[in-house]
mmCIF file as gemmi writes it, N, C-alpha and C atoms, coordinates in Angstrom:
data_model
loop_
_atom_site.group_PDB
_atom_site.id
_atom_site.type_symbol
_atom_site.label_atom_id
_atom_site.label_alt_id
_atom_site.label_comp_id
_atom_site.label_asym_id
_atom_site.label_entity_id
_atom_site.label_seq_id
_atom_site.pdbx_PDB_ins_code
_atom_site.Cartn_x
_atom_site.Cartn_y
_atom_site.Cartn_z
_atom_site.occupancy
_atom_site.B_iso_or_equiv
_atom_site.pdbx_formal_charge
_atom_site.auth_seq_id
_atom_site.auth_asym_id
_atom_site.pdbx_PDB_model_num
ATOM 1 N N . UNK Axp A 1 ? 18.753 -0.621 -9.923 1 0 ? 1 A 1
ATOM 2 C CA . UNK Axp A 1 ? 17.763 -1.566 -9.437 1 0 ? 1 A 1
ATOM 3 C C . UNK Axp A 1 ? 18.471 -2.827 -8.937 1 0 ? 1 A 1
ATOM 4 N N . UNK Axp A 2 ? 18.034 -3.297 -7.809 1 0 ? 2 A 1
ATOM 5 C CA . UNK Axp A 2 ? 18.624 -4.493 -7.229 1 0 ? 2 A 1
ATOM 6 C C . UNK Axp A 2 ? 18.141 -5.733 -7.964 1 0 ? 2 A 1
ATOM 7 N N . UNK Axp A 3 ? 18.991 -6.727 -7.989 1 0 ? 3 A 1
ATOM 8 C CA . UNK Axp A 3 ? 18.601 -7.992 -8.587 1 0 ? 3 A 1
ATOM 9 C C . UNK Axp A 3 ? 18.027 -8.891 -7.506 1 0 ? 3 A 1
ATOM 10 N N . UNK Axp A 4 ? 17.303 -9.89 -7.934 1 0 ? 4 A 1
ATOM 11 C CA . UNK Axp A 4 ? 16.724 -10.848 -6.999 1 0 ? 4 A 1
ATOM 12 C C . UNK Axp A 4 ? 17.834 -11.528 -6.202 1 0 ? 4 A 1
ATOM 13 N N . UNK Axp A 5 ? 18.928 -11.866 -6.856 1 0 ? 5 A 1
ATOM 14 C CA . UNK Axp A 5 ? 20.058 -12.513 -6.183 1 0 ? 5 A 1
ATOM 15 C C . UNK Axp A 5 ? 20.645 -11.631 -5.086 1 0 ? 5 A 1
ATOM 16 N N . UNK Axp A 6 ? 20.781 -10.354 -5.358 1 0 ? 6 A 1
ATOM 17 C CA . UNK Axp A 6 ? 21.315 -9.41 -4.367 1 0 ? 6 A 1
ATOM 18 C C . UNK Axp A 6 ? 20.411 -9.339 -3.145 1 0 ? 6 A 1
ATOM 19 N N . UNK Axp A 7 ? 19.134 -9.263 -3.378 1 0 ? 7 A 1
ATOM 20 C CA . UNK Axp A 7 ? 18.17 -9.181 -2.273 1 0 ? 7 A 1
ATOM 21 C C . UNK Axp A 7 ? 18.165 -10.479 -1.476 1 0 ? 7 A 1
ATOM 22 N N . UNK Axp A 8 ? 18.199 -11.599 -2.164 1 0 ? 8 A 1
ATOM 23 C CA . UNK Axp A 8 ? 18.239 -12.892 -1.471 1 0 ? 8 A 1
ATOM 24 C C . UNK Axp A 8 ? 19.488 -12.994 -0.598 1 0 ? 8 A 1
ATOM 25 N N . UNK Axp A 9 ? 20.616 -12.518 -1.095 1 0 ? 9 A 1
ATOM 26 C CA . UNK Axp A 9 ? 21.851 -12.533 -0.304 1 0 ? 9 A 1
ATOM 27 C C . UNK Axp A 9 ? 21.709 -11.661 0.941 1 0 ? 9 A 1
ATOM 28 N N . UNK Axp A 10 ? 21.076 -10.517 0.804 1 0 ? 10 A 1
ATOM 29 C CA . UNK Axp A 10 ? 20.856 -9.644 1.959 1 0 ? 10 A 1
ATOM 30 C C . UNK Axp A 10 ? 19.944 -10.325 2.977 1 0 ? 10 A 1
ATOM 31 N N . UNK Axp A 11 ? 18.927 -10.993 2.503 1 0 ? 11 A 1
ATOM 32 C CA . UNK Axp A 11 ? 18.01 -11.707 3.396 1 0 ? 11 A 1
ATOM 33 C C . UNK Axp A 11 ? 18.754 -12.816 4.134 1 0 ? 11 A 1
ATOM 34 N N . UNK Axp A 12 ? 19.58 -13.543 3.426 1 0 ? 12 A 1
ATOM 35 C CA . UNK Axp A 12 ? 20.348 -14.619 4.05 1 0 ? 12 A 1
ATOM 36 C C . UNK Axp A 12 ? 21.282 -14.059 5.119 1 0 ? 12 A 1
ATOM 37 N N . UNK Axp A 13 ? 21.986 -12.987 4.803 1 0 ? 13 A 1
ATOM 38 C CA . UNK Axp A 13 ? 22.888 -12.385 5.794 1 0 ? 13 A 1
ATOM 39 C C . UNK Axp A 13 ? 22.125 -11.887 7.02 1 0 ? 13 A 1
ATOM 40 N N . UNK Axp A 14 ? 20.996 -11.254 6.792 1 0 ? 14 A 1
ATOM 41 C CA . UNK Axp A 14 ? 20.218 -10.719 7.903 1 0 ? 14 A 1
ATOM 42 C C . UNK Axp A 14 ? 19.626 -11.842 8.759 1 0 ? 14 A 1
ATOM 43 N N . UNK Axp A 15 ? 19.056 -12.845 8.138 1 0 ? 15 A 1
ATOM 44 C CA . UNK Axp A 15 ? 18.477 -13.94 8.928 1 0 ? 15 A 1
ATOM 45 C C . UNK Axp A 15 ? 19.559 -14.716 9.67 1 0 ? 15 A 1
ATOM 46 N N . UNK Axp A 16 ? 20.734 -14.846 9.078 1 0 ? 16 A 1
ATOM 47 C CA . UNK Axp A 16 ? 21.841 -15.502 9.775 1 0 ? 16 A 1
ATOM 48 C C . UNK Axp A 16 ? 22.269 -14.676 10.978 1 0 ? 16 A 1
ATOM 49 N N . UNK Axp A 17 ? 22.343 -13.384 10.81 1 0 ? 17 A 1
ATOM 50 C CA . UNK Axp A 17 ? 22.681 -12.51 11.921 1 0 ? 17 A 1
ATOM 51 C C . UNK Axp A 17 ? 21.636 -12.601 13.034 1 0 ? 17 A 1
ATOM 52 N N . UNK Axp A 18 ? 20.387 -12.619 12.654 1 0 ? 18 A 1
ATOM 53 C CA . UNK Axp A 18 ? 19.313 -12.747 13.647 1 0 ? 18 A 1
ATOM 54 C C . UNK Axp A 18 ? 19.425 -14.088 14.363 1 0 ? 18 A 1
ATOM 55 N N . UNK Axp A 19 ? 19.683 -15.14 13.615 1 0 ? 19 A 1
ATOM 56 C CA . UNK Axp A 19 ? 19.804 -16.478 14.211 1 0 ? 19 A 1
ATOM 57 C C . UNK Axp A 19 ? 20.931 -16.518 15.247 1 0 ? 19 A 1
ATOM 58 N N . UNK Axp A 20 ? 22.054 -15.917 14.922 1 0 ? 20 A 1
ATOM 59 C CA . UNK Axp A 20 ? 23.22 -15.948 15.807 1 0 ? 20 A 1
ATOM 60 C C . UNK Axp A 20 ? 23.067 -14.991 16.987 1 0 ? 20 A 1
ATOM 61 N N . UNK Axp A 21 ? 22.606 -13.787 16.718 1 0 ? 21 A 1
ATOM 62 C CA . UNK Axp A 21 ? 22.588 -12.747 17.75 1 0 ? 21 A 1
ATOM 63 C C . UNK Axp A 21 ? 21.281 -12.623 18.523 1 0 ? 21 A 1
ATOM 64 N N . UNK Axp A 22 ? 20.191 -13.049 17.914 1 0 ? 22 A 1
ATOM 65 C CA . UNK Axp A 22 ? 18.872 -12.926 18.541 1 0 ? 22 A 1
ATOM 66 C C . UNK Axp A 22 ? 18.076 -14.213 18.326 1 0 ? 22 A 1
ATOM 67 N N . UNK Axp A 23 ? 18.537 -15.328 18.886 1 0 ? 23 A 1
ATOM 68 C CA . UNK Axp A 23 ? 17.867 -16.611 18.626 1 0 ? 23 A 1
ATOM 69 C C . UNK Axp A 23 ? 16.39 -16.628 19.031 1 0 ? 23 A 1
ATOM 70 N N . UNK Axp A 24 ? 16.047 -15.847 20.054 1 0 ? 24 A 1
ATOM 71 C CA . UNK Axp A 24 ? 14.648 -15.805 20.474 1 0 ? 24 A 1
ATOM 72 C C . UNK Axp A 24 ? 13.777 -15.136 19.407 1 0 ? 24 A 1
ATOM 73 N N . UNK Axp A 25 ? 14.315 -14.182 18.691 1 0 ? 25 A 1
ATOM 74 C CA . UNK Axp A 25 ? 13.59 -13.555 17.589 1 0 ? 25 A 1
ATOM 75 C C . UNK Axp A 25 ? 13.56 -14.48 16.373 1 0 ? 25 A 1
ATOM 76 N N . UNK Axp A 26 ? 14.655 -15.149 16.142 1 0 ? 26 A 1
ATOM 77 C CA . UNK Axp A 26 ? 14.754 -16.056 14.995 1 0 ? 26 A 1
ATOM 78 C C . UNK Axp A 26 ? 13.661 -17.121 15.044 1 0 ? 26 A 1
ATOM 79 N N . UNK Axp A 27 ? 13.357 -17.61 16.237 1 0 ? 27 A 1
ATOM 80 C CA . UNK Axp A 27 ? 12.322 -18.636 16.393 1 0 ? 27 A 1
ATOM 81 C C . UNK Axp A 27 ? 10.974 -18.158 15.878 1 0 ? 27 A 1
ATOM 82 N N . UNK Axp A 28 ? 10.721 -16.875 15.956 1 0 ? 28 A 1
ATOM 83 C CA . UNK Axp A 28 ? 9.427 -16.343 15.525 1 0 ? 28 A 1
ATOM 84 C C . UNK Axp A 28 ? 9.334 -16.108 14.023 1 0 ? 28 A 1
ATOM 85 N N . UNK Axp A 29 ? 10.457 -16.128 13.328 1 0 ? 29 A 1
ATOM 86 C CA . UNK Axp A 29 ? 10.434 -15.833 11.897 1 0 ? 29 A 1
ATOM 87 C C . UNK Axp A 29 ? 9.59 -16.834 11.11 1 0 ? 29 A 1
ATOM 88 N N . UNK Axp A 30 ? 9.674 -18.096 11.476 1 0 ? 30 A 1
ATOM 89 C CA . UNK Axp A 30 ? 8.883 -19.078 10.728 1 0 ? 30 A 1
ATOM 90 C C . UNK Axp A 30 ? 7.399 -19.005 11.07 1 0 ? 30 A 1
ATOM 91 N N . UNK Axp A 31 ? 7.054 -18.243 12.088 1 0 ? 31 A 1
ATOM 92 C CA . UNK Axp A 31 ? 5.658 -18.059 12.446 1 0 ? 31 A 1
ATOM 93 C C . UNK Axp A 31 ? 5.052 -16.832 11.789 1 0 ? 31 A 1
ATOM 94 N N . UNK Axp A 32 ? 5.885 -16.045 11.147 1 0 ? 32 A 1
ATOM 95 C CA . UNK Axp A 32 ? 5.421 -14.817 10.525 1 0 ? 32 A 1
ATOM 96 C C . UNK Axp A 32 ? 4.648 -15.117 9.245 1 0 ? 32 A 1
ATOM 97 N N . UNK Axp A 33 ? 3.468 -14.531 9.088 1 0 ? 33 A 1
ATOM 98 C CA . UNK Axp A 33 ? 2.68 -14.778 7.871 1 0 ? 33 A 1
ATOM 99 C C . UNK Axp A 33 ? 3.395 -14.349 6.593 1 0 ? 33 A 1
ATOM 100 N N . UNK Axp A 34 ? 4.313 -13.418 6.691 1 0 ? 34 A 1
ATOM 101 C CA . UNK Axp A 34 ? 5.021 -12.949 5.503 1 0 ? 34 A 1
ATOM 102 C C . UNK Axp A 34 ? 5.863 -14.057 4.891 1 0 ? 34 A 1
ATOM 103 N N . UNK Axp A 35 ? 6.235 -15.055 5.665 1 0 ? 35 A 1
ATOM 104 C CA . UNK Axp A 35 ? 7.077 -16.13 5.144 1 0 ? 35 A 1
ATOM 105 C C . UNK Axp A 35 ? 6.271 -17.224 4.453 1 0 ? 35 A 1
ATOM 106 N N . UNK Axp A 36 ? 4.968 -17.17 4.575 1 0 ? 36 A 1
ATOM 107 C CA . UNK Axp A 36 ? 4.116 -18.183 3.955 1 0 ? 36 A 1
ATOM 108 C C . UNK Axp A 36 ? 3.79 -17.747 2.536 1 0 ? 36 A 1
ATOM 109 N N . UNK Axp A 37 ? 4.181 -18.537 1.538 1 0 ? 37 A 1
ATOM 110 C CA . UNK Axp A 37 ? 3.893 -18.143 0.152 1 0 ? 37 A 1
ATOM 111 C C . UNK Axp A 37 ? 2.394 -18.017 -0.093 1 0 ? 37 A 1
ATOM 112 N N . UNK Axp A 38 ? 2.062 -17.049 -0.868 1 0 ? 38 A 1
ATOM 113 C CA . UNK Axp A 38 ? 0.671 -16.827 -1.223 1 0 ? 38 A 1
ATOM 114 C C . UNK Axp A 38 ? 0.354 -17.604 -2.497 1 0 ? 38 A 1
ATOM 115 N N . UNK Axp A 39 ? -0.736 -18.339 -2.498 1 0 ? 39 A 1
ATOM 116 C CA . UNK Axp A 39 ? -1.085 -19.107 -3.685 1 0 ? 39 A 1
ATOM 117 C C . UNK Axp A 39 ? -1.456 -18.194 -4.847 1 0 ? 39 A 1
ATOM 118 N N . UNK Axp A 40 ? -1.877 -16.97 -4.547 1 0 ? 40 A 1
ATOM 119 C CA . UNK Axp A 40 ? -2.21 -16.043 -5.622 1 0 ? 40 A 1
ATOM 120 C C . UNK Axp A 40 ? -0.959 -15.393 -6.221 1 0 ? 40 A 1
ATOM 121 N N . UNK Axp A 41 ? 0.169 -15.463 -5.499 1 0 ? 41 A 1
ATOM 122 C CA . UNK Axp A 41 ? 1.436 -14.897 -5.98 1 0 ? 41 A 1
ATOM 123 C C . UNK Axp A 41 ? 2.578 -15.881 -5.686 1 0 ? 41 A 1
ATOM 124 N N . UNK Axp A 42 ? 2.596 -17.018 -6.359 1 0 ? 42 A 1
ATOM 125 C CA . UNK Axp A 42 ? 3.605 -18.032 -6.026 1 0 ? 42 A 1
ATOM 126 C C . UNK Axp A 42 ? 5.027 -17.663 -6.46 1 0 ? 42 A 1
ATOM 127 N N . UNK Axp A 43 ? 5.17 -16.748 -7.408 1 0 ? 43 A 1
ATOM 128 C CA . UNK Axp A 43 ? 6.499 -16.365 -7.883 1 0 ? 43 A 1
ATOM 129 C C . UNK Axp A 43 ? 7.119 -15.331 -6.958 1 0 ? 43 A 1
ATOM 130 N N . UNK Axp A 44 ? 8.407 -15.477 -6.749 1 0 ? 44 A 1
ATOM 131 C CA . UNK Axp A 44 ? 9.129 -14.507 -5.941 1 0 ? 44 A 1
ATOM 132 C C . UNK Axp A 44 ? 9.692 -13.441 -6.879 1 0 ? 44 A 1
ATOM 133 N N . UNK Axp A 45 ? 9.201 -12.243 -6.724 1 0 ? 45 A 1
ATOM 134 C CA . UNK Axp A 45 ? 9.669 -11.128 -7.537 1 0 ? 45 A 1
ATOM 135 C C . UNK Axp A 45 ? 10.597 -10.255 -6.701 1 0 ? 45 A 1
ATOM 136 N N . UNK Axp A 46 ? 11.286 -9.361 -7.367 1 0 ? 46 A 1
ATOM 137 C CA . UNK Axp A 46 ? 12.155 -8.419 -6.669 1 0 ? 46 A 1
ATOM 138 C C . UNK Axp A 46 ? 11.343 -7.622 -5.655 1 0 ? 46 A 1
ATOM 139 N N . UNK Axp A 47 ? 10.185 -7.183 -6.05 1 0 ? 47 A 1
ATOM 140 C CA . UNK Axp A 47 ? 9.337 -6.382 -5.16 1 0 ? 47 A 1
ATOM 141 C C . UNK Axp A 47 ? 8.917 -7.175 -3.917 1 0 ? 47 A 1
ATOM 142 N N . UNK Axp A 48 ? 8.512 -8.398 -4.092 1 0 ? 48 A 1
ATOM 143 C CA . UNK Axp A 48 ? 8.102 -9.237 -2.965 1 0 ? 48 A 1
ATOM 144 C C . UNK Axp A 48 ? 9.274 -9.465 -2.024 1 0 ? 48 A 1
ATOM 145 N N . UNK Axp A 49 ? 10.424 -9.755 -2.593 1 0 ? 49 A 1
ATOM 146 C CA . UNK Axp A 49 ? 11.588 -10.014 -1.759 1 0 ? 49 A 1
ATOM 147 C C . UNK Axp A 49 ? 12.095 -8.741 -1.074 1 0 ? 49 A 1
ATOM 148 N N . UNK Axp A 50 ? 11.997 -7.607 -1.735 1 0 ? 50 A 1
ATOM 149 C CA . UNK Axp A 50 ? 12.361 -6.336 -1.085 1 0 ? 50 A 1
ATOM 150 C C . UNK Axp A 50 ? 11.433 -6.054 0.086 1 0 ? 50 A 1
ATOM 151 N N . UNK Axp A 51 ? 10.158 -6.329 -0.102 1 0 ? 51 A 1
ATOM 152 C CA . UNK Axp A 51 ? 9.192 -6.147 0.992 1 0 ? 51 A 1
ATOM 153 C C . UNK Axp A 51 ? 9.53 -7.063 2.165 1 0 ? 51 A 1
ATOM 154 N N . UNK Axp A 52 ? 9.877 -8.296 1.864 1 0 ? 52 A 1
ATOM 155 C CA . UNK Axp A 52 ? 10.231 -9.248 2.918 1 0 ? 52 A 1
ATOM 156 C C . UNK Axp A 52 ? 11.499 -8.788 3.648 1 0 ? 52 A 1
ATOM 157 N N . UNK Axp A 53 ? 12.489 -8.337 2.909 1 0 ? 53 A 1
ATOM 158 C CA . UNK Axp A 53 ? 13.715 -7.838 3.522 1 0 ? 53 A 1
ATOM 159 C C . UNK Axp A 53 ? 13.409 -6.654 4.434 1 0 ? 53 A 1
ATOM 160 N N . UNK Axp A 54 ? 12.584 -5.756 3.972 1 0 ? 54 A 1
ATOM 161 C CA . UNK Axp A 54 ? 12.211 -4.603 4.79 1 0 ? 54 A 1
ATOM 162 C C . UNK Axp A 54 ? 11.45 -5.043 6.044 1 0 ? 54 A 1
ATOM 163 N N . UNK Axp A 55 ? 10.607 -6.025 5.907 1 0 ? 55 A 1
ATOM 164 C CA . UNK Axp A 55 ? 9.883 -6.565 7.063 1 0 ? 55 A 1
ATOM 165 C C . UNK Axp A 55 ? 10.85 -7.127 8.094 1 0 ? 55 A 1
ATOM 166 N N . UNK Axp A 56 ? 11.837 -7.873 7.629 1 0 ? 56 A 1
ATOM 167 C CA . UNK Axp A 56 ? 12.844 -8.418 8.542 1 0 ? 56 A 1
ATOM 168 C C . UNK Axp A 56 ? 13.597 -7.298 9.26 1 0 ? 56 A 1
ATOM 169 N N . UNK Axp A 57 ? 13.975 -6.292 8.523 1 0 ? 57 A 1
ATOM 170 C CA . UNK Axp A 57 ? 14.688 -5.155 9.125 1 0 ? 57 A 1
ATOM 171 C C . UNK Axp A 57 ? 13.839 -4.469 10.184 1 0 ? 57 A 1
ATOM 172 N N . UNK Axp A 58 ? 12.568 -4.288 9.883 1 0 ? 58 A 1
ATOM 173 C CA . UNK Axp A 58 ? 11.676 -3.627 10.834 1 0 ? 58 A 1
ATOM 174 C C . UNK Axp A 58 ? 11.445 -4.489 12.074 1 0 ? 58 A 1
ATOM 175 N N . UNK Axp A 59 ? 11.316 -5.794 11.87 1 0 ? 59 A 1
ATOM 176 C CA . UNK Axp A 59 ? 11.155 -6.702 13.008 1 0 ? 59 A 1
ATOM 177 C C . UNK Axp A 59 ? 12.364 -6.616 13.931 1 0 ? 59 A 1
ATOM 178 N N . UNK Axp A 60 ? 13.555 -6.627 13.348 1 0 ? 60 A 1
ATOM 179 C CA . UNK Axp A 60 ? 14.776 -6.546 14.144 1 0 ? 60 A 1
ATOM 180 C C . UNK Axp A 60 ? 14.873 -5.195 14.849 1 0 ? 60 A 1
ATOM 181 N N . UNK Axp A 61 ? 14.568 -4.147 14.145 1 0 ? 61 A 1
ATOM 182 C CA . UNK Axp A 61 ? 14.611 -2.811 14.742 1 0 ? 61 A 1
ATOM 183 C C . UNK Axp A 61 ? 13.653 -2.716 15.93 1 0 ? 61 A 1
ATOM 184 N N . UNK Axp A 62 ? 12.443 -3.175 15.749 1 0 ? 62 A 1
ATOM 185 C CA . UNK Axp A 62 ? 11.451 -3.133 16.819 1 0 ? 62 A 1
ATOM 186 C C . UNK Axp A 62 ? 11.864 -4.027 17.989 1 0 ? 62 A 1
ATOM 187 N N . UNK Axp A 63 ? 12.381 -5.191 17.666 1 0 ? 63 A 1
ATOM 188 C CA . UNK Axp A 63 ? 12.814 -6.113 18.719 1 0 ? 63 A 1
ATOM 189 C C . UNK Axp A 63 ? 13.924 -5.494 19.563 1 0 ? 63 A 1
ATOM 190 N N . UNK Axp A 64 ? 14.925 -4.944 18.899 1 0 ? 64 A 1
ATOM 191 C CA . UNK Axp A 64 ? 16.04 -4.36 19.651 1 0 ? 64 A 1
ATOM 192 C C . UNK Axp A 64 ? 15.599 -3.157 20.466 1 0 ? 64 A 1
ATOM 193 N N . UNK Axp A 65 ? 14.639 -2.417 19.946 1 0 ? 65 A 1
ATOM 194 C CA . UNK Axp A 65 ? 14.142 -1.258 20.668 1 0 ? 65 A 1
ATOM 195 C C . UNK Axp A 65 ? 13.377 -1.663 21.927 1 0 ? 65 A 1
ATOM 196 N N . UNK Axp A 66 ? 12.627 -2.738 21.867 1 0 ? 66 A 1
ATOM 197 C CA . UNK Axp A 66 ? 11.785 -3.117 23.003 1 0 ? 66 A 1
ATOM 198 C C . UNK Axp A 66 ? 12.396 -4.145 23.933 1 0 ? 66 A 1
ATOM 199 N N . UNK Axp A 67 ? 13.389 -4.906 23.472 1 0 ? 67 A 1
ATOM 200 C CA . UNK Axp A 67 ? 13.932 -5.977 24.308 1 0 ? 67 A 1
ATOM 201 C C . UNK Axp A 67 ? 15.346 -5.749 24.801 1 0 ? 67 A 1
ATOM 202 N N . UNK Axp A 68 ? 16.024 -4.804 24.256 1 0 ? 68 A 1
ATOM 203 C CA . UNK Axp A 68 ? 17.425 -4.634 24.647 1 0 ? 68 A 1
ATOM 204 C C . UNK Axp A 68 ? 17.671 -3.342 25.395 1 0 ? 68 A 1
ATOM 205 N N . UNK Axp A 69 ? 16.665 -2.853 26.083 1 0 ? 69 A 1
ATOM 206 C CA . UNK Axp A 69 ? 16.837 -1.658 26.903 1 0 ? 69 A 1
ATOM 207 C C . UNK Axp A 69 ? 17.716 -2.002 28.099 1 0 ? 69 A 1
ATOM 208 N N . UNK Axp A 70 ? 18.648 -1.093 28.357 1 0 ? 70 A 1
ATOM 209 C CA . UNK Axp A 70 ? 19.555 -1.364 29.476 1 0 ? 70 A 1
ATOM 210 C C . UNK Axp A 70 ? 19.563 -0.254 30.463 1 0 ? 70 A 1
């Protein structure tokens, strides 16, 4: 089982990569509802952070599929 620290590190690495390599996508991350804490679930759990990491991965995958066609 992954620890919260491990998942947070993965999120940091991925968002940094997005910021550097896909700045136009990075701008949209703060507009994503997934980044807004829910008042009904204010604590960050491993499950919540894993879901967020997966969301970031899917956003990047979809972005590269639709915007980087050559």
